[in-house]
N, C-alpha and C positions, 0 to 999 in steps of 0.2 A: 629769731632762734634759728635762722641760714646763718646769720652773723656770729652768731656765739658757735657754733658749728664750724664754720672755716676758721674758726682762731682757737678751735680743737685742735682740728685739724692740722694747722701751723704749728701748734705747739707740738702736738707730737709727732710731728716728723721734723721738727727743732732738736728734738728728746732724741729722737731717731741716728740723729749726723753726730750728735756727738757721743753716742755709746758706741757706735762705729769708731770714731776718732779716739776715745778711748782707748778700744779694744786694741788698735791697733800702735797706740804707743806701749801699751800694755806686752803687746809682744817681743818691744822692744829691750825692756826693763825685764833686769834675771833677779833671784834672790836666789843663793846657796845657802846649804845646809851639809853639816857632815855629824859624822857619827864614830866611835871607839877615836877619839879625843882629837878627829882634823883628821885620822888617817884614810878616808873617804871621805869624799864631796859631789856632792850633787849639785849644779845648775841646772836652776830651771826656769823659761820664759813668763811673761805674764800670762801666757794662753795656755799654761800648763803641759807644757811640753819640756824635755829631758834635753836639753842641749849642751850638756855636756859631765864628764862623769872623773876625778881625780882619786886613785888611786895610792897610796902611800908602796913602795917595792918592799917595804918592809912587813906588810900585811901580807902578801903572796908568802902563802905556806902551800904548794900541793898535797901538803899532810891535810890539812885542817881549811878543808876548801868552803868549808857552811860556816866557820867566821867570819869568812869572805863576803859569802852572800849573803847571810845575815848582816852585815856594814852597809853593803851597796841598797838590799831594800831599806836600812831604815834609812839611810841616808837620801834616797829615790823621796820615801815616804816624806819627810819633813821639808824639806825641796819643797814637793807638791802644795803640803799643805803652806806652807807661805806663801807661795804664789796664789793661791787662792784666798789669801787673808787679804794678800796687799791688789789682787781685783776686786775683791769686797768692798775694800777702803778707798779705792777710787771712781768704785761705781757709787757707792755712795754718797760720795761729794756730788756725781752727778742727779742723784734723787735726793738729795735733804731736801731743795728748797720743795719739793711732791706733800711731804708729809705724808707721803705713804713704804712702807716694805714693798720691794714688789719681790714676791719668791721665787725660786730658781734662778734668778737673773744671773748670780755668781754665788 
C-alpha cells in the first residue's frame, strides 16, 4: 500500500512538472485575432495576456470612437478565446493518458 502511494505521489509530481513546463511554453506562444476585416488585430499569449495590438490608421476616426472601441473589444475577445483554446489543447495533450477531465484547469 505504501509503495503504491509513493508511486502515485511520484506520478503526481511528474505531472505537476510537465504542467509547469507547458505553462511556460504557452506564455511564449501567441495567437492573433482581428476584427473589421483586419483593421484591428490583437496579439494574445498562451497565458491569456494581451501582448500587442495593431490598429490600421484608416479606422481611426475622431468622430466615430465607438466603432474603434467595438473593433478593439471584438479583436481582444477573439484573441483571448483563441488563446484559451490553445492552452486547453496543450493541456489536453498532457492529460489525455489520464482518462479524466480536470475541470477548471484551463
